[in-house]
C-alpha positions in Angstrom: -23.8 -3.5 17.6 -20.3 -5.2 18.6 -19.4 -8.7 17.5 -19.9 -10.0 21.2 -23.5 -9.0 21.2 -24.1 -10.2 17.9 -22.6 -13.6 18.6 -24.8 -13.9 21.8 -27.8 -13.1 19.6 -27.0 -15.7 17.0 -26.6 -18.2 19.8 -30.0 -17.6 21.6 -32.4 -20.4 21.4 -35.6 -19.1 19.7 -39.1 -20.4 20.8 -40.1 -21.6 17.5 -37.0 -24.0 17.5 -38.0 -25.4 20.7 -41.6 -25.7 19.8 -40.7 -27.5 16.6 -38.4 -30.0 18.3 -41.0 -30.6 21.0 -43.4 -31.4 18.2 -40.7 -34.1 16.5 -40.4 -35.6 19.9 -44.2 -35.8 20.5 -44.6 -37.3 16.9 -41.9 -39.8 17.4 -43.3 -41.0 20.6 -47.0 -41.3 19.1 -45.6 -43.4 16.3 -43.6 -45.5 18.4 -46.5 -46.0 21.0 -44.3 -47.5 23.5 -43.5 -45.5 27.0 -40.7 -47.6 27.8 -38.9 -46.7 24.7 -39.9 -43.1 24.4 -42.1 -41.2 26.1 -44.0 -38.0 25.0 -43.2 -34.5 26.4 -46.5 -34.0 28.1 -46.0 -37.2 30.1 -42.8 -35.9 31.1 -44.1 -32.5 32.4 -46.8 -34.2 34.3 -44.5 -36.6 36.0 -42.0 -33.8 36.7 -45.2 -31.7 38.4 -45.5 -35.0 40.4 -42.0 -35.1 41.4 -41.8 -31.5 42.4 -44.6 -31.9 45.2 -42.2 -34.6 46.9 -39.6 -33.6 49.6 -37.4 -36.4 48.0 -37.2 -34.3 44.9 -36.0 -31.1 46.7 -33.4 -33.0 49.0 -32.0 -34.8 46.0 -31.5 -31.5 44.1 -30.0 -29.9 47.2 -27.8 -33.0 48.0 -26.2 -32.9 44.1 -26.3 -29.1 44.1 -24.0 -28.5 47.0 -21.4 -30.9 46.1 -21.0 -30.4 42.4 -21.1 -26.5 43.0 -18.6 -27.2 46.0 -16.4 -28.9 43.6 -16.4 -26.1 40.9 -15.8 -23.2 43.2 -12.6 -25.2 44.9 -11.2 -25.9 41.5 -11.7 -22.5 40.6 -10.0 -21.2 43.5 -7.0 -23.9 43.2 -6.9 -23.1 39.6 -6.5 -19.7 40.0 -3.9 -19.7 42.7 -2.0 -22.5 41.1 -2.0 -20.4 37.8 -0.3 -17.6 39.7 2.4 -19.8 41.2 3.0 -21.4 37.9 3.5 -17.8 36.1 5.9 -16.9 38.9 7.8 -20.2 39.3 8.8 -22.2 36.0 9.7 -25.1 38.2 5.9 -25.2 39.5 4.3 -25.1 36.2 6.6 -28.1 35.1 5.6 -29.9 38.4 1.7 -29.6 37.3 2.0 -30.2 33.8 1.8 -34.4 34.0 -1.2 -34.4 36.2 -2.9 -31.8 34.4 -2.5 -33.3 30.9 -3.4 -36.8 32.6 -6.4 -35.2 33.6 -7.3 -33.7 30.3 -6.8 -36.9 28.5 -8.4 -39.3 31.2 -12.3 -40.3 30.6 -14.6 -39.5 33.5 -15.7 -42.8 34.0 -12.3 -43.9 34.3 -11.8 -41.4 37.2 -14.9 -42.4 39.0 -14.2 -46.1 39.1 -10.6 -45.4 40.5 -11.5 -43.1 42.9 -14.1 -45.0 44.5 -11.6 -47.2 45.7 -10.4 -44.2 47.8 -13.3 -41.8 48.1 -16.7 -42.5 49.8 -19.5 -42.3 47.3 -21.1 -39.2 49.0 -18.0 -37.0 48.3 -17.3 -38.7 44.6 -19.4 -36.1 42.8 -17.1 -33.1 44.7 -13.8 -34.7 43.6 -15.0 -35.5 40.2 -16.2 -32.1 39.2 -13.1 -30.6 40.8 -10.9 -32.7 38.6 -12.8 -31.9 35.4 -13.0 -28.0 36.1 -9.3 -27.7 37.6 -7.4 -28.0 34.3 -9.9 -25.6 32.5 -9.3 -23.0 35.0 -5.7 -23.5 35.4 -4.8 -23.4 31.9 -7.4 -20.4 30.8 -6.1 -18.0 33.9 -2.3 -19.1 33.2 -2.9 -18.2 29.5 -4.4 -14.8 30.4 -1.8 -13.7 32.5 0.9 -14.6 30.1 -1.3 -12.7 27.7 -0.8 -9.4 29.6 0.5 -6.6 27.7 4.3 -6.4 28.4 4.5 -2.8 27.4 1.8 -1.8 30.3 4.0 -4.0 32.6 7.1 -2.1 31.5 5.5 1.2 32.0 4.4 0.3 35.4 7.8 -0.5 36.2 9.3 2.7 35.0 6.7 4.8 37.0 7.1 2.4 40.0 3.3 1.5 40.3 2.7 -0.5 43.3 1.7 -4.0 43.1 -1.7 -4.0 44.1 -2.4 -1.2 41.5 -1.0 -3.4 38.6 -2.8 -6.4 39.7 -6.0 -4.4 39.9 -5.7 -2.1 36.5 -3.4 -4.4 34.6 -3.4 -7.8 35.2 -7.2 -8.1 36.3 -8.5 -6.5 33.0 -6.5 -9.0 31.0 -7.0 -11.9 32.7 -10.8 -11.7 33.3 -12.2 -12.6 29.8 -10.2 -15.7 30.0 -11.4 -16.3 33.4 -14.9 -15.9 32.3 -14.3 -18.2 29.1 -13.2 -20.9 31.4 -16.2 -20.5 33.5 -18.5 -20.8 30.6 -16.9 -24.0 29.8 -16.6 -25.4 33.1 -19.9 -24.8 34.6 -21.8 -27.0 32.3 -18.9 -29.7 32.3 -19.2 -29.9 36.1 -22.7 -30.9 36.1 -22.2 -33.5 33.4 -19.2 -34.8 35.3 -20.7 -34.8 38.8 -24.1 -36.6 37.6 -22.1 -39.2 35.9 -19.9 -39.6 38.9 -23.3 -40.3 41.0 -24.8 -42.4 38.8 -21.6 -44.7 38.9 -21.0 -44.1 42.7 -24.8 -44.1 43.6 -24.5 -42.0 46.8 -28.0 -42.3 48.6 -30.3 -39.1 48.1 -28.5 -37.8 44.8 -29.9 -36.9 41.3 -27.8 -39.6 39.9 -29.0 -42.4 42.4 -32.8 -41.0 41.4 -31.7 -41.3 37.5 -30.1 -44.9 38.0 -33.2 -46.2 39.9 -35.3 -44.9 37.0 -33.1 -46.7 34.4 -33.1 -49.9 36.9 -37.0 -50.1 36.7 -37.4 -48.8 33.1 -39.4 -45.9 34.5 -38.9 -43.9 31.3 -40.9 -40.8 32.6 -38.8 -40.6 35.4 -35.5 -41.0 33.6 -36.8 -38.1 31.2 -37.9 -35.9 34.1 -34.7 -36.0 36.1 -32.7 -35.4 32.8 -34.8 -32.3 32.4 -34.1 -31.3 35.8 -30.3 -31.6 35.3 -30.3 -29.6 32.3 -32.4 -26.8 33.8 -30.2 -26.7 36.8 -27.1 -26.6 34.8 -28.4 -24.0 32.5 -29.6 -21.6 35.2 -26.4 -22.4 37.6 -24.2 -21.4 34.4 -26.5 -18.0 33.5 -26.8 -16.9 37.3 -23.2 -17.4 37.9 -22.3 -15.6 34.4 -24.6 -12.7 35.1 -23.2 -12.1 38.3 -19.7 -12.2 37.3 -20.5 -10.0 34.4 -21.8 -7.3 36.9 -18.6 -7.8 38.9 -16.3 -7.1 36.1 -18.6 -4.0 35.1 -18.3 -2.8 38.7 -14.4 -3.3 38.6 -14.1 -1.1 35.5 -16.0 1.7 37.0 -14.1 1.9 40.1 
């Protein structure tokens, strides 16, 4: 068993661990005896089943998913393109350095409040998820390109290997692990930032608005139910995307 598969196995969530923490949650909720402070897991599941049967539940998920995923994919596309330009042109990297460092250092809430002045609330989650993902994609892919084996590149130059073959057989094989690592980090972050933007901007019909309304009316079961929905969507979006990416990488290796 290689180290990668071993690490994945160590990071797997076990059923007994989940059951244990659910038991702790149930115990604390029972001791408190106040649903407004902490609702039981059973009450959350029952409320979730009620929400699933409403059209508002699905439209809210579709609204938030389309915008957060849109911000993620746009940041991925531009992050890859800009990293290529930065590798080719030093001035371009120097030009991007200040904004990239600023985005990394600025809290999400600050960006949300500032951008609300210029951007409509319904587009806020797209922009915020884009901002949070772009620096990760840009820096990781740029690092991957720079880590390309120089001896392989020299050999390709000596044997006059065409540019498209260099990209396919040298650059891609070196960069893809960095790209996958960036995706793994950025996917979860895009959802955290996107939902935070919705809670502050309150675009109508979004998950963030539903979460805020639950908090406003002290509807604890709704708050926990919507939080569970966010976690499930975020985890599955990440897993499905990475599975598809791994399959694409495997096919490329066998071409």
